[in-house]
All heavy atoms as a GROMACS GRO file, in nm:
protein
  602
    1MET      N    1   1.922   1.473   8.323
    1MET     CA    2   1.908   1.546   8.199
    1MET      C    3   2.044   1.556   8.136
    1MET      O    4   2.138   1.610   8.194
    1MET     CB    5   1.846   1.681   8.225
    1MET     CG    6   1.824   1.763   8.102
    1MET     SD    7   1.752   1.927   8.126
    1MET     CE    8   1.587   1.885   8.170
    2GLY      N    9   2.059   1.512   8.013
    2GLY     CA   10   2.185   1.518   7.941
    2GLY      C   11   2.200   1.645   7.858
    2GLY      O   12   2.109   1.732   7.853
    3ILE      N   13   2.313   1.654   7.790
    3ILE     CA   14   2.343   1.774   7.710
    3ILE      C   15   2.242   1.795   7.599
    3ILE      O   16   2.200   1.908   7.572
    3ILE     CB   17   2.488   1.771   7.654
    3ILE    CG1   18   2.525   1.902   7.586
    3ILE    CG2   19   2.506   1.654   7.557
    3ILE    CD1   20   2.549   2.013   7.678
    4ARG      N   21   2.199   1.685   7.536
    4ARG     CA   22   2.098   1.698   7.429
    4ARG      C   23   1.972   1.761   7.484
    4ARG      O   24   1.913   1.854   7.424
    4ARG     CB   25   2.070   1.562   7.368
    4ARG     CG   26   1.966   1.566   7.261
    4ARG     CD   27   1.938   1.430   7.202
    4ARG     NE   28   1.832   1.439   7.106
    4ARG     CZ   29   1.769   1.338   7.055
    4ARG    NH1   30   1.805   1.214   7.092
    4ARG    NH2   31   1.672   1.352   6.972
    5ASP      N   32   1.924   1.714   7.597
    5ASP     CA   33   1.803   1.767   7.658
    5ASP      C   34   1.822   1.913   7.699
    5ASP      O   35   1.729   1.995   7.681
    5ASP     CB   36   1.760   1.684   7.778
    5ASP     CG   37   1.722   1.542   7.740
    5ASP    OD1   38   1.665   1.523   7.631
    5ASP    OD2   39   1.751   1.451   7.817
    6ARG      N   40   1.934   1.943   7.756
    6ARG     CA   41   1.958   2.082   7.801
    6ARG      C   42   1.963   2.180   7.682
    6ARG      O   43   1.908   2.289   7.688
    6ARG     CB   44   2.088   2.088   7.880
    6ARG     CG   45   2.077   2.021   8.017
    6ARG     CD   46   2.208   2.029   8.092
    6ARG     NE   47   2.206   1.947   8.210
    6ARG     CZ   48   2.166   1.991   8.330
    6ARG    NH1   49   2.124   2.114   8.342
    6ARG    NH2   50   2.163   1.911   8.433
    7LEU      N   51   2.030   2.139   7.576
    7LEU     CA   52   2.036   2.224   7.458
    7LEU      C   53   1.899   2.239   7.394
    7LEU      O   54   1.862   2.349   7.351
    7LEU     CB   55   2.139   2.172   7.358
    7LEU     CG   56   2.285   2.194   7.394
    7LEU    CD1   57   2.376   2.122   7.297
    7LEU    CD2   58   2.320   2.341   7.399
    8SER      N   59   1.826   2.131   7.386
    8SER     CA   60   1.690   2.137   7.330
    8SER      C   61   1.604   2.234   7.408
    8SER      O   62   1.530   2.318   7.351
    8SER     CB   63   1.622   2.001   7.332
    8SER     OG   64   1.687   1.911   7.247
    9ARG      N   65   1.616   2.227   7.539
    9ARG     CA   66   1.537   2.314   7.625
    9ARG      C   67   1.578   2.463   7.606
    9ARG      O   68   1.494   2.552   7.598
    9ARG     CB   69   1.555   2.274   7.771
    9ARG     CG   70   1.457   2.340   7.861
    9ARG     CD   71   1.461   2.272   7.996
    9ARG     NE   72   1.363   2.337   8.081
    9ARG     CZ   73   1.343   2.303   8.204
    9ARG    NH1   74   1.416   2.211   8.261
    9ARG    NH2   75   1.252   2.369   8.274
   10LEU      N   76   1.708   2.489   7.600
   10LEU     CA   77   1.756   2.625   7.581
   10LEU      C   78   1.708   2.681   7.447
   10LEU      O   79   1.662   2.793   7.439
   10LEU     CB   80   1.910   2.630   7.583
   10LEU     CG   81   1.976   2.664   7.713
   10LEU    CD1   82   2.126   2.651   7.699
   10LEU    CD2   83   1.940   2.802   7.760
   11LEU      N   84   1.718   2.599   7.342
   11LEU     CA   85   1.676   2.645   7.210
   11LEU      C   86   1.528   2.668   7.203
   11LEU      O   87   1.481   2.748   7.124
   11LEU     CB   88   1.723   2.547   7.105
   11LEU     CG   89   1.873   2.540   7.081
   11LEU    CD1   90   1.909   2.430   6.985
   11LEU    CD2   91   1.928   2.674   7.034
   12ALA      N   92   1.451   2.601   7.288
   12ALA     CA   93   1.306   2.617   7.285
   12ALA      C   94   1.257   2.723   7.383
   12ALA      O   95   1.158   2.791   7.354
   12ALA     CB   96   1.240   2.482   7.320
   13GLU      N   97   1.326   2.740   7.494
   13GLU     CA   98   1.270   2.820   7.604
   13GLU      C   99   1.346   2.947   7.642
   13GLU      O  100   1.290   3.030   7.716
   13GLU     CB  101   1.255   2.733   7.728
   13GLU     CG  102   1.163   2.615   7.708
   13GLU     CD  103   1.159   2.524   7.827
   13GLU    OE1  104   1.219   2.557   7.934
   13GLU    OE2  105   1.097   2.418   7.821
   14ALA      N  106   1.469   2.964   7.597
   14ALA     CA  107   1.544   3.082   7.638
   14ALA      C  108   1.476   3.209   7.589
   14ALA      O  109   1.418   3.211   7.477
   14ALA     CB  110   1.687   3.075   7.583
   15ALA      N  111   1.478   3.312   7.667
   15ALA     CA  112   1.419   3.440   7.630
   15ALA      C  113   1.490   3.495   7.505
   15ALA      O  114   1.611   3.507   7.502
   15ALA     CB  115   1.432   3.539   7.746
   16ALA      N  116   1.413   3.524   7.403
   16ALA     CA  117   1.467   3.566   7.275
   16ALA      C  118   1.554   3.690   7.283
   16ALA      O  119   1.650   3.706   7.205
   16ALA     CB  120   1.354   3.586   7.173
   17ASP      N  121   1.526   3.778   7.379
   17ASP     CA  122   1.603   3.902   7.386
   17ASP      C  123   1.720   3.893   7.485
   17ASP      O  124   1.796   3.989   7.497
   17ASP     CB  125   1.512   4.019   7.424
   17ASP     CG  126   1.444   4.000   7.558
   17ASP    OD1  127   1.444   3.886   7.611
   17ASP    OD2  128   1.390   4.100   7.610
   18ALA      N  129   1.741   3.778   7.545
   18ALA     CA  130   1.851   3.760   7.639
   18ALA      C  131   1.982   3.742   7.564
   18ALA      O  132   1.987   3.678   7.461
   18ALA     CB  133   1.826   3.639   7.730
   19GLU      N  134   2.089   3.802   7.618
   19GLU     CA  135   2.221   3.789   7.556
   19GLU      C  136   2.268   3.645   7.572
   19GLU      O  137   2.253   3.584   7.677
   19GLU     CB  138   2.321   3.882   7.624
   19GLU     CG  139   2.289   4.028   7.596
   19GLU     CD  140   2.380   4.123   7.669
   19GLU    OE1  141   2.438   4.085   7.775
   19GLU    OE2  142   2.394   4.236   7.622
   20ALA      N  143   2.328   3.592   7.466
   20ALA     CA  144   2.373   3.452   7.466
   20ALA      C  145   2.522   3.438   7.437
   20ALA      O  146   2.592   3.367   7.507
   20ALA     CB  147   2.293   3.369   7.363
   21ILE      N  148   2.570   3.504   7.334
   21ILE     CA  149   2.711   3.486   7.289
   21ILE      C  150   2.769   3.624   7.257
   21ILE      O  151   2.715   3.695   7.176
   21ILE     CB  152   2.717   3.398   7.161
   21ILE    CG1  153   2.653   3.262   7.186
   21ILE    CG2  154   2.861   3.383   7.115
   21ILE    CD1  155   2.632   3.182   7.059
   22GLU      N  156   2.885   3.651   7.317
   22GLU     CA  157   2.957   3.772   7.285
   22GLU      C  158   3.068   3.739   7.183
   22GLU      O  159   3.142   3.644   7.203
   22GLU     CB  160   3.016   3.834   7.410
   22GLU     CG  161   3.081   3.970   7.388
   22GLU     CD  162   3.224   3.965   7.346
   22GLU    OE1  163   3.295   3.871   7.388
   22GLU    OE2  164   3.270   4.053   7.273
   23HIS      N  165   3.075   3.812   7.077
   23HIS     CA  166   3.173   3.788   6.972
   23HIS      C  167   3.226   3.921   6.921
   23HIS      O  168   3.148   3.999   6.864
   23HIS     CB  169   3.112   3.705   6.859
   23HIS     CG  170   3.206   3.677   6.746
   23HIS    ND1  171   3.313   3.590   6.760
   23HIS    CD2  172   3.209   3.721   6.620
   23HIS    CE1  173   3.378   3.585   6.647
   23HIS    NE2  174   3.317   3.662   6.558
   24HIS      N  175   3.353   3.947   6.942
   24HIS     CA  176   3.415   4.073   6.899
   24HIS      C  177   3.338   4.195   6.945
   24HIS      O  178   3.315   4.289   6.867
   24HIS     CB  179   3.432   4.077   6.748
   24HIS     CG  180   3.530   3.974   6.694
   24HIS    ND1  181   3.664   3.987   6.713
   24HIS    CD2  182   3.512   3.860   6.627
   24HIS    CE1  183   3.727   3.883   6.657
   24HIS    NE2  184   3.636   3.805   6.606
   25GLY      N  185   3.296   4.193   7.069
   25GLY     CA  186   3.228   4.308   7.130
   25GLY      C  187   3.079   4.323   7.095
   25GLY      O  188   3.017   4.417   7.138
   26GLU      N  189   3.026   4.231   7.017
   26GLU     CA  190   2.883   4.234   6.980
   26GLU      C  191   2.814   4.112   7.042
   26GLU      O  192   2.872   4.004   7.052
   26GLU     CB  193   2.868   4.226   6.828
   26GLU     CG  194   2.943   4.333   6.756
   26GLU     CD  195   2.853   4.438   6.696
   26GLU    OE1  196   2.733   4.410   6.679
   26GLU    OE2  197   2.904   4.549   6.668
   27TRP      N  198   2.691   4.131   7.088
   27TRP     CA  199   2.618   4.025   7.149
   27TRP      C  200   2.516   3.962   7.052
   27TRP      O  201   2.448   4.035   6.982
   27TRP     CB  202   2.542   4.072   7.273
   27TRP     CG  203   2.630   4.081   7.390
   27TRP    CD1  204   2.697   4.190   7.436
   27TRP    CD2  205   2.666   3.976   7.478
   27TRP    NE1  206   2.774   4.160   7.545
   27TRP    CE2  207   2.755   4.026   7.573
   27TRP    CE3  208   2.633   3.838   7.484
   27TRP    CZ2  209   2.809   3.950   7.675
   27TRP    CZ3  210   2.686   3.760   7.584
   27TRP    CH2  211   2.775   3.816   7.678
   28TRP      N  212   2.510   3.831   7.052
   28TRP     CA  213   2.405   3.757   6.983
   28TRP      C  214   2.302   3.722   7.090
   28TRP      O  215   2.338   3.673   7.197
   28TRP     CB  216   2.461   3.626   6.924
   28TRP     CG  217   2.491   3.637   6.780
   28TRP    CD1  218   2.567   3.732   6.719
   28TRP    CD2  219   2.449   3.546   6.678
   28TRP    NE1  220   2.575   3.706   6.586
   28TRP    CE2  221   2.504   3.592   6.558
   28TRP    CE3  222   2.372   3.433   6.676
   28TRP    CZ2  223   2.481   3.529   6.436
   28TRP    CZ3  224   2.347   3.368   6.556
   28TRP    CH2  225   2.402   3.418   6.437
   29THR      N  226   2.176   3.746   7.060
   29THR     CA  227   2.071   3.710   7.155
   29THR      C  228   2.031   3.563   7.137
   29THR      O  229   2.064   3.500   7.034
   29THR     CB  230   1.945   3.796   7.132
   29THR    OG1  231   1.892   3.767   7.002
   29THR    CG2  232   1.977   3.946   7.144
   30TRP      N  233   1.958   3.513   7.233
   30TRP     CA  234   1.908   3.376   7.220
   30TRP      C  235   1.812   3.366   7.100
   30TRP      O  236   1.804   3.262   7.035
   30TRP     CB  237   1.839   3.328   7.349
   30TRP     CG  238   1.941   3.273   7.443
   30TRP    CD1  239   1.988   3.326   7.557
   30TRP    CD2  240   2.014   3.150   7.424
   30TRP    NE1  241   2.083   3.245   7.613
   30TRP    CE2  242   2.102   3.135   7.533
   30TRP    CE3  243   2.014   3.051   7.326
   30TRP    CZ2  244   2.188   3.027   7.546
   30TRP    CZ3  245   2.099   2.942   7.341
   30TRP    CH2  246   2.187   2.932   7.450
   31GLY      N  247   1.741   3.472   7.070
   31GLY     CA  248   1.656   3.471   6.952
   31GLY      C  249   1.734   3.448   6.824
   31GLY      O  250   1.691   3.369   6.738
   32GLN      N  251   1.848   3.513   6.812
   32GLN     CA  252   1.933   3.492   6.696
   32GLN      C  253   1.986   3.349   6.692
   32GLN      O  254   1.990   3.285   6.585
   32GLN     CB  255   2.051   3.590   6.695
   32GLN     CG  256   2.009   3.734   6.669
   32GLN     CD  257   2.126   3.828   6.693
   32GLN    OE1  258   2.164   3.849   6.807
   32GLN    NE2  259   2.177   3.887   6.587
   33VAL      N  260   2.029   3.298   6.806
   33VAL     CA  261   2.079   3.160   6.813
   33VAL      C  262   1.965   3.064   6.778
   33VAL      O  263   1.986   2.970   6.698
   33VAL     CB  264   2.132   3.130   6.956
   33VAL    CG1  265   2.168   2.981   6.971
   33VAL    CG2  266   2.255   3.216   6.986
   34GLN      N  267   1.846   3.086   6.829
   34GLN     CA  268   1.733   2.999   6.802
   34GLN      C  269   1.695   2.998   6.653
   34GLN      O  270   1.672   2.893   6.596
   34GLN     CB  271   1.612   3.039   6.888
   34GLN     CG  272   1.635   3.014   7.034
   34GLN     CD  273   1.542   3.094   7.126
   34GLN    OE1  274   1.492   3.200   7.088
   34GLN    NE2  275   1.525   3.046   7.248
   35ARG      N  276   1.693   3.117   6.592
   35ARG     CA  277   1.661   3.124   6.448
   35ARG      C  278   1.766   3.054   6.364
   35ARG      O  279   1.732   2.980   6.270
   35ARG     CB  280   1.647   3.269   6.404
   35ARG     CG  281   1.516   3.333   6.444
   35ARG     CD  282   1.495   3.470   6.381
   35ARG     NE  283   1.598   3.567   6.418
   35ARG     CZ  284   1.599   3.636   6.531
   35ARG    NH1  285   1.504   3.620   6.620
   35ARG    NH2  286   1.694   3.725   6.556
   36THR      N  287   1.892   3.070   6.396
   36THR     CA  288   2.002   3.006   6.323
   36THR      C  289   1.993   2.854   6.342
   36THR      O  290   2.007   2.778   6.244
   36THR     CB  291   2.137   3.061   6.368
   36THR    OG1  292   2.137   3.201   6.347
   36THR    CG2  293   2.250   2.997   6.287
   37ALA      N  294   1.970   2.810   6.465
   37ALA     CA  295   1.959   2.668   6.491
   37ALA      C  296   1.840   2.606   6.416
   37ALA      O  297   1.852   2.498   6.356
   37ALA     CB  298   1.944   2.644   6.640
   38ARG      N  299   1.725   2.677   6.415
   38ARG     CA  300   1.608   2.630   6.344
   38ARG      C  301   1.637   2.617   6.193
   38ARG      O  302   1.599   2.519   6.130
   38ARG     CB  303   1.490   2.725   6.365
   38ARG     CG  304   1.367   2.659   6.411
   38ARG     CD  305   1.248   2.755   6.429
   38ARG     NE  306   1.266   2.897   6.433
   38ARG     CZ  307   1.284   2.971   6.544
   38ARG    NH1  308   1.286   2.913   6.662
   38ARG    NH2  309   1.299   3.100   6.536
   39GLY      N  310   1.708   2.714   6.140
   39GLY     CA  311   1.747   2.706   5.999
   39GLY      C  312   1.836   2.587   5.968
   39GLY      O  313   1.821   2.522   5.865
   40ALA      N  314   1.928   2.557   6.060
   40ALA     CA  315   2.014   2.441   6.041
   40ALA      C  316   1.935   2.310   6.042
   40ALA      O  317   1.953   2.220   5.958
   40ALA     CB  318   2.123   2.439   6.149
   41VAL      N  319   1.843   2.301   6.140
   41VAL     CA  320   1.759   2.179   6.148
   41VAL      C  321   1.671   2.166   6.025
   41VAL      O  322   1.656   2.060   5.968
   41VAL     CB  323   1.675   2.179   6.278
   41VAL    CG1  324   1.573   2.069   6.276
   41VAL    CG2  325   1.769   2.161   6.398
   42ASP      N  326   1.614   2.280   5.978
   42ASP     CA  327   1.532   2.276   5.856
   42ASP      C  328   1.614   2.226   5.736
   42ASP      O  329   1.565   2.149   5.654
   42ASP     CB  330   1.474   2.413   5.827
   42ASP     CG  331   1.363   2.455   5.925
   42ASP    OD1  332   1.318   2.368   6.005
   42ASP    OD2  333   1.330   2.575   5.927
   43ALA      N  334   1.738   2.276   5.724
   43ALA     CA  335   1.824   2.234   5.615
   43ALA      C  336   1.859   2.086   5.622
   43ALA      O  337   1.859   2.016   5.519
   43ALA     CB  338   1.952   2.318   5.613
   44LEU      N  339   1.885   2.034   5.745
   44LEU     CA  340   1.913   1.893   5.762
   44LEU      C  341   1.791   1.809   5.729
   44LEU      O  342   1.802   1.705   5.662
   44LEU     CB  343   1.961   1.866   5.905
   44LEU     CG  344   2.100   1.920   5.939
   44LEU    CD1  345   2.122   1.913   6.092
   44LEU    CD2  346   2.207   1.847   5.865
   45ASP      N  347   1.674   1.855   5.772
   45ASP     CA  348   1.550   1.784   5.738
   45ASP      C  349   1.528   1.778   5.587
   45ASP      O  350   1.496   1.674   5.530
   45ASP     CB  351   1.430   1.850   5.804
   45ASP     CG  352   1.425   1.830   5.955
   45ASP    OD1  353   1.494   1.743   6.008
   45ASP    OD2  354   1.350   1.907   6.018
   46ALA      N  355   1.550   1.893   5.520
   46ALA     CA  356   1.532   1.899   5.376
   46ALA      C  357   1.630   1.810   5.301
   46ALA      O  358   1.598   1.756   5.194
   46ALA     CB  359   1.546   2.044   5.328
   47ALA      N  360   1.747   1.791   5.360
   47ALA     CA  361   1.848   1.704   5.298
   47ALA      C  362   1.827   1.556   5.332
   47ALA      O  363   1.904   1.472   5.286
   47ALA     CB  364   1.988   1.748   5.343
   48GLY      N  365   1.725   1.529   5.413
   48GLY     CA  366   1.694   1.388   5.446
   48GLY      C  367   1.785   1.334   5.555
   48GLY      O  368   1.793   1.212   5.573
   49ARG      N  369   1.849   1.418   5.633
   49ARG     CA  370   1.939   1.374   5.741
   49ARG      C  371   1.856   1.359   5.867
   49ARG      O  372   1.832   1.454   5.939
   49ARG     CB  373   2.054   1.472   5.762
   49ARG     CG  374   2.139   1.496   5.637
   49ARG     CD  375   2.196   1.374   5.572
   49ARG     NE  376   2.286   1.307   5.665
   49ARG     CZ  377   2.334   1.186   5.646
   49ARG    NH1  378   2.298   1.115   5.545
   49ARG    NH2  379   2.416   1.134   5.733
   50GLU      N  380   1.807   1.240   5.892
   50GLU     CA  381   1.718   1.212   6.003
   50GLU      C  382   1.791   1.207   6.137
   50GLU      O  383   1.916   1.201   6.140
   50GLU     CB  384   1.645   1.082   5.978
   50GLU     CG  385   1.559   1.085   5.852
   50GLU     CD  386   1.499   0.947   5.822
   50GLU    OE1  387   1.527   0.851   5.892
   50GLU    OE2  388   1.426   0.942   5.722
   51THR      N  389   1.716   1.201   6.245
   51THR     CA  390   1.775   1.182   6.378
   51THR      C  391   1.864   1.059   6.376
   51THR      O  392   1.828   0.956   6.319
   51THR     CB  393   1.664   1.164   6.481
   51THR    OG1  394   1.584   1.281   6.482
   51THR    CG2  395   1.721   1.142   6.620
   52GLY      N  396   1.981   1.072   6.433
   52GLY     CA  397   2.078   0.963   6.435
   52GLY      C  398   2.178   0.969   6.320
   52GLY      O  399   2.277   0.895   6.321
   53ALA      N  400   2.151   1.055   6.220
   53ALA     CA  401   2.242   1.066   6.107
   53ALA      C  402   2.370   1.132   6.150
   53ALA      O  403   2.372   1.217   6.241
   53ALA     CB  404   2.176   1.148   5.994
   54ARG      N  405   2.478   1.096   6.085
   54ARG     CA  406   2.605   1.163   6.110
   54ARG      C  407   2.611   1.291   6.034
   54ARG      O  408   2.578   1.299   5.917
   54ARG     CB  409   2.724   1.072   6.068
   54ARG     CG  410   2.740   0.954   6.156
   54ARG     CD  411   2.854   0.867   6.106
   54ARG     NE  412   2.867   0.755   6.195
   54ARG     CZ  413   2.982   0.720   6.254
   54ARG    NH1  414   3.089   0.789   6.228
   54ARG    NH2  415   2.986   0.618   6.333
   55VAL      N  416   2.648   1.398   6.108
   55VAL     CA  417   2.656   1.530   6.046
   55VAL      C  418   2.787   1.593   6.086
   55VAL      O  419   2.827   1.589   6.204
   55VAL     CB  420   2.538   1.619   6.097
   55VAL    CG1  421   2.554   1.760   6.045
   55VAL    CG2  422   2.404   1.559   6.058
   56GLY      N  423   2.857   1.648   5.989
   56GLY     CA  424   2.984   1.718   6.016
   56GLY      C  425   2.962   1.868   6.008
   56GLY      O  426   2.879   1.914   5.932
   57VAL      N  427   3.032   1.941   6.090
   57VAL     CA  428   3.024   2.085   6.088
   57VAL      C  429   3.168   2.140   6.084
   57VAL      O  430   3.250   2.103   6.166
   57VAL     CB  431   2.955   2.140   6.216
   57VAL    CG1  432   2.952   2.293   6.216
   57VAL    CG2  433   2.815   2.081   6.232
   58VAL      N  434   3.195   2.226   5.987
   58VAL     CA  435   3.325   2.293   5.980
   58VAL      C  436   3.314   2.414   6.070
   58VAL      O  437   3.231   2.502   6.047
   58VAL     CB  438   3.359   2.334   5.835
   58VAL    CG1  439   3.491   2.408   5.830
   58VAL    CG2  440   3.364   2.210   5.746
   59LEU      N  441   3.399   2.420   6.170
   59LEU     CA  442   3.387   2.523   6.272
   59LEU      C  443   3.482   2.642   6.247
   59LEU      O  444   3.594   2.625   6.202
   59LEU     CB  445   3.419   2.466   6.410
   59LEU     CG  446   3.325   2.356   6.456
   59LEU    CD1  447   3.374   2.299   6.589
   59LEU    CD2  448   3.185   2.409   6.472
   60GLU      N  449   3.427   2.758   6.276
   60GLU     CA  450   3.504   2.881   6.283
   60GLU      C  451   3.468   2.947   6.414
   60GLU      O  452   3.369   2.908   6.477
   60GLU     CB  453   3.472   2.972   6.164
   60GLU     CG  454   3.519   2.920   6.030
   60GLU     CD  455   3.492   3.016   5.918
   60GLU    OE1  456   3.483   3.138   5.944
   60GLU    OE2  457   3.479   2.971   5.804
   61ASN      N  458   3.538   3.048   6.451
   61ASN     CA  459   3.508   3.120   6.575
   61ASN      C  460   3.401   3.223   6.550
   61ASN      O  461   3.427   3.345   6.543
   61ASN     CB  462   3.636   3.187   6.627
   61ASN     CG  463   3.617   3.249   6.760
   61ASN    OD1  464   3.522   3.216   6.835
   61ASN    ND2  465   3.702   3.342   6.798
   62ARG      N  466   3.277   3.175   6.531
   62ARG     CA  467   3.165   3.261   6.496
   62ARG      C  468   3.039   3.214   6.571
   62ARG      O  469   3.022   3.093   6.596
   62ARG     CB  470   3.133   3.258   6.348
   62ARG     CG  471   3.252   3.293   6.264
   62ARG     CD  472   3.240   3.408   6.166
   62ARG     NE  473   3.109   3.464   6.152
   62ARG     CZ  474   3.083   3.589   6.183
   62ARG    NH1  475   3.174   3.668   6.233
   62ARG    NH2  476   2.962   3.638   6.165
   63PRO      N  477   2.951   3.302   6.608
   63PRO     CA  478   2.829   3.263   6.679
   63PRO      C  479   2.740   3.168   6.598
   63PRO      O  480   2.676   3.080   6.655
   63PRO     CB  481   2.755   3.398   6.701
   63PRO     CG  482   2.859   3.502   6.689
   63PRO     CD  483   2.964   3.448   6.595
   64GLU      N  484   2.740   3.182   6.467
   64GLU     CA  485   2.659   3.094   6.385
   64GLU      C  486   2.697   2.947   6.403
   64GLU      O  487   2.611   2.860   6.403
   64GLU     CB  488   2.674   3.130   6.234
   64GLU     CG  489   2.624   3.267   6.198
   64GLU     CD  490   2.729   3.375   6.206
   64GLU    OE1  491   2.826   3.367   6.287
   64GLU    OE2  492   2.714   3.473   6.130
   65HIS      N  493   2.826   2.926   6.419
   65HIS     CA  494   2.871   2.786   6.435
   65HIS      C  495   2.833   2.731   6.568
   65HIS      O  496   2.804   2.610   6.579
   65HIS     CB  497   3.024   2.782   6.412
   65HIS     CG  498   3.059   2.817   6.271
   65HIS    ND1  499   3.113   2.939   6.239
   65HIS    CD2  500   3.044   2.752   6.155
   65HIS    CE1  501   3.130   2.946   6.108
   65HIS    NE2  502   3.089   2.834   6.055
   66VAL      N  503   2.829   2.814   6.672
   66VAL     CA  504   2.782   2.770   6.804
   66VAL      C  505   2.633   2.726   6.790
   66VAL      O  506   2.594   2.620   6.840
   66VAL     CB  507   2.796   2.880   6.909
   66VAL    CG1  508   2.734   2.837   7.041
   66VAL    CG2  509   2.943   2.915   6.929
   67ALA      N  510   2.555   2.808   6.721
   67ALA     CA  511   2.414   2.776   6.702
   67ALA      C  512   2.395   2.647   6.625
   67ALA      O  513   2.308   2.563   6.658
   67ALA     CB  514   2.342   2.889   6.633
   68VAL      N  515   2.476   2.625   6.519
   68VAL     CA  516   2.463   2.504   6.439
   68VAL      C  517   2.504   2.379   6.519
   68VAL      O  518   2.435   2.277   6.516
   68VAL     CB  519   2.544   2.514   6.308
   68VAL    CG1  520   2.554   2.381   6.236
   68VAL    CG2  521   2.483   2.621   6.218
   69VAL      N  522   2.611   2.388   6.595
   69VAL     CA  523   2.651   2.273   6.678
   69VAL      C  524   2.545   2.242   6.780
   69VAL      O  525   2.508   2.124   6.801
   69VAL     CB  526   2.789   2.298   6.745
   69VAL    CG1  527   2.821   2.194   6.851
   69VAL    CG2  528   2.897   2.300   6.638
   70ALA      N  529   2.488   2.345   6.842
   70ALA     CA  530   2.380   2.320   6.938
   70ALA      C  531   2.261   2.255   6.870
   70ALA      O  532   2.199   2.161   6.926
   70ALA     CB  533   2.337   2.455   7.001
   71ALA      N  534   2.227   2.298   6.749
   71ALA     CA  535   2.114   2.238   6.677
   71ALA      C  536   2.141   2.093   6.641
   71ALA      O  537   2.053   2.008   6.655
   71ALA     CB  538   2.088   2.320   6.549
   72VAL      N  539   2.262   2.065   6.598
   72VAL     CA  540   2.296   1.925   6.559
   72VAL      C  541   2.287   1.833   6.681
   72VAL      O  542   2.226   1.727   6.675
   72VAL     CB  543   2.439   1.919   6.497
   72VAL    CG1  544   2.490   1.774   6.486
   72VAL    CG2  545   2.440   1.986   6.360
   73ILE      N  546   2.339   1.878   6.793
   73ILE     CA  547   2.332   1.796   6.916
   73ILE      C  548   2.190   1.784   6.965
   73ILE      O  549   2.139   1.674   6.992
   73ILE     CB  550   2.422   1.855   7.026
   73ILE    CG1  551   2.568   1.846   6.984
   73ILE    CG2  552   2.397   1.784   7.160
   73ILE    CD1  553   2.663   1.925   7.075
   74ALA      N  554   2.119   1.897   6.973
   74ALA     CA  555   1.982   1.897   7.025
   74ALA      C  556   1.886   1.813   6.938
   74ALA      O  557   1.792   1.755   6.989
   74ALA     CB  558   1.929   2.039   7.036
   75SER      N  559   1.913   1.808   6.810
   75SER     CA  560   1.824   1.732   6.717
   75SER      C  561   1.860   1.583   6.709
   75SER      O  562   1.796   1.508   6.634
   75SER     CB  563   1.824   1.794   6.580
   75SER     OG  564   1.950   1.778   6.515
   76GLY      N  565   1.962   1.544   6.783
   76GLY     CA  566   1.997   1.401   6.786
   76GLY      C  567   2.075   1.354   6.664
   76GLY      O  568   2.081   1.238   6.634
   77ARG      N  569   2.140   1.449   6.599
   77ARG     CA  570   2.224   1.412   6.485
   77ARG      C  571   2.371   1.423   6.528
   77ARG      O  572   2.403   1.483   6.628
   77ARG     CB  573   2.194   1.507   6.368
   77ARG     CG  574   2.053   1.490   6.315
   77ARG     CD  575   2.024   1.603   6.220
   77ARG     NE  576   1.900   1.582   6.148
   77ARG     CZ  577   1.788   1.645   6.175
   77ARG    NH1  578   1.780   1.734   6.273
   77ARG    NH2  579   1.679   1.626   6.103
   78GLY      N  580   2.457   1.364   6.449
   78GLY     CA  581   2.600   1.368   6.480
   78GLY      C  582   2.649   1.235   6.534
   78GLY      O  583   2.568   1.149   6.570
   79ALA      N  584   2.774   1.216   6.533
   79ALA     CA  585   2.833   1.091   6.583
   79ALA      C  586   2.891   1.113   6.722
   79ALA      O  587   2.969   1.204   6.742
   79ALA     CB  588   2.945   1.049   6.486
   80TRP      N  589   2.851   1.033   6.820
   80TRP     CA  590   2.900   1.049   6.954
   80TRP      C  591   2.958   0.917   7.001
   80TRP      O  592   2.913   0.815   7.001
   80TRP     CB  593   2.789   1.090   7.050
   80TRP     CG  594   2.722   1.211   6.999
   80TRP    CD1  595   2.599   1.222   6.940
   80TRP    CD2  596   2.777   1.345   6.989
   80TRP    NE1  597   2.574   1.348   6.903
   80TRP    CE2  598   2.680   1.426   6.930
   80TRP    CE3  599   2.898   1.399   7.031
   80TRP    CZ2  600   2.700   1.560   6.910
   80TRP    CZ3  601   2.918   1.533   7.007
   80TRP    CH2  602   2.818   1.613   6.947
   0.00000   0.00000   0.00000
């Protein structure tokens, strides 16, 4: 099982109320990560960026960016 499969599984199966990311003393749950990732995939779909498309992400030290990177990898987008 590769990283894409592992991230897909986490985004689909992790308990929504489980803590996932600590940022400045606040916890993001897996539910928050999953909703943000779903939103990113929906936006990519709406933009016509299919699986295999190259996608760039401008990163900051924020939980939202972790969720978006996970979504891009799990959905098979991005350049590897």
